[in-house]
C-alpha positions in Angstrom: 11.5 -18.8 8.8 9.2 -15.7 8.7 5.7 -15.9 8.3 4.1 -16.3 4.9 2.3 -12.9 3.8 -1.6 -13.4 3.1 -2.9 -13.4 -0.3 -3.8 -9.9 -1.5 -3.8 -7.1 -4.3 -1.9 -4.7 -5.4 -3.6 -1.9 -5.5 -3.4 2.0 -5.6 -5.8 4.6 -3.6 -8.3 5.2 -6.1 -8.9 1.1 -5.9 -9.4 0.6 -2.0 -13.2 0.9 -2.3 -13.4 -1.9 -4.5 -11.4 -4.4 -2.0 -13.0 -3.4 1.5 -12.5 -6.3 3.6 -10.0 -8.3 1.4 -6.0 -8.2 1.9 -4.4 -5.4 -0.4 -0.6 -4.3 -0.6 -0.4 -0.2 -1.5 2.6 1.9 -1.6 2.7 5.1 0.4 4.7 7.9 0.7 4.4 9.3 4.7 3.0 12.8 5.2 2.8 12.1 8.8 3.1 9.5 11.7 1.9 9.4 15.1 2.0 6.4 17.1 0.1 3.6 15.2 -1.6 6.6 12.9 0.1 7.2 9.6 -1.1 9.6 6.9 0.2 9.0 3.7 -0.1 9.7 -0.3 -0.7 6.8 -2.6 0.9 6.8 -6.2 -2.0 8.3 -7.6 -2.1 11.4 -5.0 -4.7 9.8 -2.8 -4.6 10.8 1.0 -5.0 7.5 3.0 -5.3 7.0 6.4 -3.6 3.8 7.8 -4.0 2.2 11.2 -0.6 0.5 11.9 0.2 -2.6 14.7 3.3 -0.5 15.7 5.0 2.6 14.4 7.4 2.5 11.0 9.7 5.0 12.5 9.8 6.5 9.1 10.3 10.0 7.9 8.4 12.4 5.8 8.6 11.5 2.3 10.0 8.1 3.3 8.0 4.9 0.9 5.9 2.1 2.6 4.7 -1.1 1.7 1.4 -1.3 3.7 -0.1 -4.9 3.6 -3.5 -5.1 5.1 -7.5 -4.7 4.6 -9.2 -1.4 3.5 -12.0 0.2 5.5 -14.0 2.6 3.5 -12.3 4.5 0.4 -9.6 6.3 2.4 -8.5 4.1 5.1 -6.6 0.9 5.8 -6.2 -1.1 8.8 -2.7 -2.6 8.4 -1.3 -6.0 9.3 2.1 -5.3 7.6 4.1 -2.5 6.9 7.6 -2.7 5.1 9.8 0.7 5.2 12.2 1.4 2.5 15.3 2.2 2.9 15.8 6.1 2.8 18.7 5.9 0.4 16.7 3.7 -2.3 16.1 5.4 -5.4 12.7 7.0 -5.7 9.7 4.9 -6.8 8.6 5.0 -10.7 4.6 5.9 -9.8 3.8 5.9 -13.2 4.9 2.0 -13.5 3.4 1.2 -10.3 0.2 2.4 -11.2 0.1 1.0 -15.1 1.4 -1.9 -13.2 -1.6 -2.4 -10.8 -3.9 -1.3 -13.2 -2.9 -4.0 -15.4 -2.5 -7.0 -12.9 -6.3 -6.0 -11.9 -8.0 -5.5 -15.8 -5.9 -8.8 -17.0 -6.5 -11.2 -14.1 -6.7 -14.4 -16.5 -3.9 -13.5 -18.9 -1.8 -13.1 -15.3 -2.9 -15.9 -13.7 -2.7 -18.1 -16.4 0.8 -16.9 -17.7 
């Protein structure tokens, strides 16, 4: 049985500083990966540095979901990295950004159903 993910908040690059030290989930497009260091762009075009536990093996342009804790406004210590298949359809970044804004601004409505 796979281990459960930590409770986390979905964010984009502009929201990272609000969640320092808390678990977040963010979707990033890989720009460069060197070992366990990743440079990527968020859905709102912020350059994010990620310290990985293991290399993702992804190519430039691939989408990856990073689950970890932000360190400052542009860096994350990753606990998990989920690489999306390269033949998957592209991510709708506008829809993702609207979703994270909604989830973070309407928490009571979201939690109560």
